PDB file of N, CA, C and O in Angstrom:
ATOM      1  N   VAL A   1      -2.314  -5.587 -14.220  1.00  0.00           N
ATOM      2  CA  VAL A   1      -3.124  -5.900 -13.032  1.00  0.00           C
ATOM      3  C   VAL A   1      -2.228  -5.888 -11.788  1.00  0.00           C
ATOM      4  O   VAL A   1      -2.578  -5.304 -10.762  1.00  0.00           O
ATOM      5  N   ALA A   2      -1.081  -6.535 -11.898  1.00  0.00           N
ATOM      6  CA  ALA A   2      -0.168  -6.597 -10.745  1.00  0.00           C
ATOM      7  C   ALA A   2       0.263  -5.195 -10.332  1.00  0.00           C
ATOM      8  O   ALA A   2       0.389  -4.894  -9.145  1.00  0.00           O
ATOM      9  N   GLN A   3       0.485  -4.343 -11.331  1.00  0.00           N
ATOM     10  CA  GLN A   3       0.913  -2.975 -11.025  1.00  0.00           C
ATOM     11  C   GLN A   3      -0.178  -2.247 -10.246  1.00  0.00           C
ATOM     12  O   GLN A   3       0.115  -1.472  -9.336  1.00  0.00           O
ATOM     13  N   ASN A   4      -1.429  -2.497 -10.602  1.00  0.00           N
ATOM     14  CA  ASN A   4      -2.546  -1.843  -9.915  1.00  0.00           C
ATOM     15  C   ASN A   4      -2.597  -2.289  -8.457  1.00  0.00           C
ATOM     16  O   ASN A   4      -2.812  -1.472  -7.561  1.00  0.00           O
ATOM     17  N   VAL A   5      -2.401  -3.572  -8.222  1.00  0.00           N
ATOM     18  CA  VAL A   5      -2.428  -4.111  -6.854  1.00  0.00           C
ATOM     19  C   VAL A   5      -1.267  -3.542  -6.054  1.00  0.00           C
ATOM     20  O   VAL A   5      -1.430  -3.172  -4.892  1.00  0.00           O
ATOM     21  N   PHE A   6      -0.099  -3.472  -6.673  1.00  0.00           N
ATOM     22  CA  PHE A   6       1.084  -2.928  -5.996  1.00  0.00           C
ATOM     23  C   PHE A   6       0.860  -1.474  -5.628  1.00  0.00           C
ATOM     24  O   PHE A   6       1.213  -1.041  -4.531  1.00  0.00           O
ATOM     25  N   GLU A   7       0.263  -0.712  -6.559  1.00  0.00           N
ATOM     26  CA  GLU A   7      -0.004   0.708  -6.301  1.00  0.00           C
ATOM     27  C   GLU A   7      -0.998   0.857  -5.150  1.00  0.00           C
ATOM     28  O   GLU A   7      -0.845   1.736  -4.302  1.00  0.00           O
ATOM     29  N   ALA A   8      -2.007   0.002  -5.123  1.00  0.00           N
ATOM     30  CA  ALA A   8      -3.014   0.074  -4.055  1.00  0.00           C
ATOM     31  C   ALA A   8      -2.365  -0.268  -2.715  1.00  0.00           C
ATOM     32  O   ALA A   8      -2.656   0.371  -1.704  1.00  0.00           O
ATOM     33  N   GLY A   9      -1.498  -1.261  -2.703  1.00  0.00           N
ATOM     34  CA  GLY A   9      -0.821  -1.654  -1.470  1.00  0.00           C
ATOM     35  C   GLY A   9       0.089  -0.541  -0.978  1.00  0.00           C
ATOM     36  O   GLY A   9       0.143  -0.251   0.217  1.00  0.00           O
ATOM     37  N   LEU A  10       0.807   0.083  -1.915  1.00  0.00           N
ATOM     38  CA  LEU A  10       1.712   1.168  -1.532  1.00  0.00           C
ATOM     39  C   LEU A  10       0.925   2.342  -0.979  1.00  0.00           C
ATOM     40  O   LEU A  10       1.329   2.970  -0.001  1.00  0.00           O
ATOM     41  N   LYS A  11      -0.199   2.634  -1.611  1.00  0.00           N
ATOM     42  CA  LYS A  11      -1.027   3.755  -1.161  1.00  0.00           C
ATOM     43  C   LYS A  11      -1.565   3.477   0.246  1.00  0.00           C
ATOM     44  O   LYS A  11      -1.618   4.373   1.089  1.00  0.00           O
ATOM     45  N   ARG A  12      -1.956   2.244   0.483  1.00  0.00           N
ATOM     46  CA  ARG A  12      -2.475   1.870   1.804  1.00  0.00           C
ATOM     47  C   ARG A  12      -1.351   1.951   2.838  1.00  0.00           C
ATOM     48  O   ARG A  12      -1.565   2.390   3.968  1.00  0.00           O
ATOM     49  N   PHE A  13      -0.161   1.524   2.441  1.00  0.00           N
ATOM     50  CA  PHE A  13       0.983   1.566   3.348  1.00  0.00           C
ATOM     51  C   PHE A  13       1.318   3.013   3.714  1.00  0.00           C
ATOM     52  O   PHE A  13       1.645   3.304   4.864  1.00  0.00           O
ATOM     53  N   MET A  14       1.237   3.915   2.738  1.00  0.00           N
ATOM     54  CA  MET A  14       1.543   5.322   2.983  1.00  0.00           C
ATOM     55  C   MET A  14       0.447   5.947   3.840  1.00  0.00           C
ATOM     56  O   MET A  14       0.702   6.860   4.626  1.00  0.00           O
ATOM     57  N   HIS A  15      -0.775   5.443   3.678  1.00  0.00           N
ATOM     58  CA  HIS A  15      -1.898   5.990   4.438  1.00  0.00           C
ATOM     59  C   HIS A  15      -1.856   5.491   5.884  1.00  0.00           C
ATOM     60  O   HIS A  15      -2.252   6.199   6.809  1.00  0.00           O
ATOM     61  N   GLU A  16      -1.361   4.243   6.063  1.00  0.00           N
ATOM     62  CA  GLU A  16      -1.284   3.678   7.420  1.00  0.00           C
ATOM     63  C   GLU A  16       0.117   3.123   7.677  1.00  0.00           C
ATOM     64  O   GLU A  16       0.307   1.907   7.669  1.00  0.00           O
ATOM     65  N   PRO A  17       1.091   3.991   7.903  1.00  0.00           N
ATOM     66  CA  PRO A  17       2.472   3.547   8.135  1.00  0.00           C
ATOM     67  C   PRO A  17       2.610   2.795   9.457  1.00  0.00           C
ATOM     68  O   PRO A  17       3.470   1.923   9.583  1.00  0.00           O
ATOM     69  N   GLY A  18       1.779   3.121  10.439  1.00  0.00           N
ATOM     70  CA  GLY A  18       1.846   2.449  11.733  1.00  0.00           C
ATOM     71  C   GLY A  18       1.282   1.042  11.665  1.00  0.00           C
ATOM     72  O   GLY A  18       1.497   0.247  12.580  1.00  0.00           O
ATOM     73  N   TYR A  19       0.560   0.720  10.592  1.00  0.00           N
ATOM     74  CA  TYR A  19      -0.053  -0.607  10.461  1.00  0.00           C
ATOM     75  C   TYR A  19       1.035  -1.680  10.347  1.00  0.00           C
ATOM     76  O   TYR A  19       0.924  -2.747  10.951  1.00  0.00           O
ATOM     77  N   ILE A  20       2.080  -1.393   9.574  1.00  0.00           N
ATOM     78  CA  ILE A  20       3.148  -2.381   9.391  1.00  0.00           C
ATOM     79  C   ILE A  20       4.107  -2.360  10.580  1.00  0.00           C
ATOM     80  O   ILE A  20       4.735  -3.372  10.891  1.00  0.00           O
ATOM     81  N   LEU A  21       4.216  -1.226  11.235  1.00  0.00           N
ATOM     82  CA  LEU A  21       5.141  -1.132  12.372  1.00  0.00           C
ATOM     83  C   LEU A  21       4.445  -1.648  13.623  1.00  0.00           C
ATOM     84  O   LEU A  21       5.041  -1.660  14.700  1.00  0.00           O
TER      85      LEU A  21
END
């Protein structure tokens, strides 16, 4: 389950890199 959440977070981060910056 944790791996799925991590993968979703990483995918979102890659989709919106400016969101964290």
